C-alpha positions in Angstrom: 0.6 0.4 0.4 2.9 2.3 0.6 4.3 1.7 -2.2 2.5 4.2 -4.2 3.4 7.5 -1.8 4.8 10.5 -3.1 6.4 13.1 -1.3 4.7 16.5 -1.8 5.7 19.3 0.3 7.8 17.3 2.9 5.2 14.7 3.1 4.5 11.4 2.1 1.2 12.2 0.1 -1.3 9.1 -2.0 -3.4 11.1 -4.4 -5.5 8.7 -4.3 -6.0 9.1 -0.4 -6.1 12.5 -0.8 -8.8 11.7 -3.6 -11.1 9.8 -1.0 -10.6 12.4 2.2 -11.5 15.7 0.0 -14.9 14.1 -0.7 -15.6 14.3 2.8 -18.7 15.4 3.6 -19.6 16.1 0.3 -23.5 15.3 -1.6 -23.5 15.2 -5.4 -26.5 14.9 -7.2 -25.7 12.3 -10.0 -28.4 12.2 -12.8 -30.0 15.2 -14.5 -33.7 14.3 -13.1 -32.4 14.8 -9.5 -33.7 12.1 -8.7 -30.0 9.9 -7.3 -27.3 11.5 -5.1 -24.2 9.9 -3.9 -23.1 11.5 0.0 -19.4 10.7 1.0 -18.1 10.9 4.5 -14.3 9.7 5.0 -11.7 10.5 8.2 -8.5 9.5 8.8 -8.1 7.5 12.0 -5.3 5.7 14.3 -4.6 2.4 12.9 -6.5 -0.5 14.6 -7.2 -4.2 13.9 -10.6 -3.2 12.6 -9.7 -0.1 10.8 -6.1 -1.2 9.3 -6.1 1.2 6.4 -6.5 4.2 9.3 -10.1 5.2 7.7 -13.7 5.7 9.2 -15.8 5.8 5.6 -18.8 5.8 4.2 -20.1 6.0 0.4 -23.0 5.8 -0.4 -25.8 5.3 -3.2 -29.5 7.1 -3.1 -32.8 7.6 -4.6 -35.5 10.5 -4.3 -37.2 8.7 -1.3 -33.9 9.1 0.3 -33.6 5.3 0.3 -30.0 4.3 -0.2 -29.2 1.5 -2.8 -25.7 0.9 -2.3 -23.0 1.7 0.6 -19.1 0.9 1.2 -18.5 1.8 4.3 -16.2 0.0 7.6 -18.5 1.6 10.6 -19.1 -1.4 11.9 -18.5 -5.6 11.8 -20.4 -8.4 9.2 -19.5 -11.9 9.2 -17.9 -13.5 6.2 -17.9 -16.9 5.3 -21.7 -19.6 4.9 -22.5 -23.1 5.1 -21.6 -25.4 7.5 -17.8 -25.9 6.6 -16.9 -21.9 6.1 -14.8 -20.3 8.5 -15.7 -17.4 10.3 -14.5 -14.0 10.3 -15.6 -10.3 11.2 -15.1 -7.8 8.8 -15.4 -4.1 9.4 -15.3 -3.1 5.2 -18.3 -4.6 3.7 -20.5 -3.7 0.8 -24.4 -3.0 1.0 -26.5 -4.0 -1.7 -30.1 -3.0 -1.2 -30.8 -5.6 2.0 -27.4 -7.8 1.2 -24.0 -6.7 3.1 -21.0 -8.7 2.0 -17.7 -8.3 2.7 -15.3 -5.6 0.9 -11.7 -6.4 0.1 -10.5 -2.5 0.7 -7.4 -2.9 -1.3 -6.5 1.4 -1.3 -8.2 4.4 -1.8 -8.2 4.9 -5.3 -10.2 0.9 -5.4 -12.5 2.1 -2.9 -13.8 5.0 -5.3 -13.4 2.9 -8.2 -15.8 0.0 -6.7 -18.3 2.3 -6.0 -18.3 4.4 -9.1 -19.0 0.6 -10.4 -21.7 -0.2 -8.6 -23.3 3.2 -9.2 -23.3 2.7 -12.5 -24.5 -0.5 -12.4 -28.2 0.0 -10.3 -28.1 3.6 -12.7 -28.0 1.3 -15.7 -30.1 -0.9 -14.2 -32.8 2.0 -13.1 -32.6 3.2 -17.3 -31.0 6.2 -15.6 -27.5 5.7 -17.8 
């Protein structure tokens, strides 16, 4: 993860992380009719086992009624694995899709943004918005 760091103004910075952090607090209407919007909450935190990447984040897509359609966050633990022989462990990074919650493998801030926008596009296409 740290291989992509570059020096800027004497500090080590990562452009994907900077882009993600810059979105904190942003609410963006993303369709011409104003019925779908995304919201970003991203904070740097001290790395802990549950958030080893040092971020507390929530990226969500909502419809015109405010219902969350897609969400990527690490606000609470979710179980991974299923079936009688599966190994079960708690993961904090996860994806909400309608009423389903599945673990999400966080790789980098840039990948998180790419994965989020890909899911947003998929939902908007399914709804005939794009």
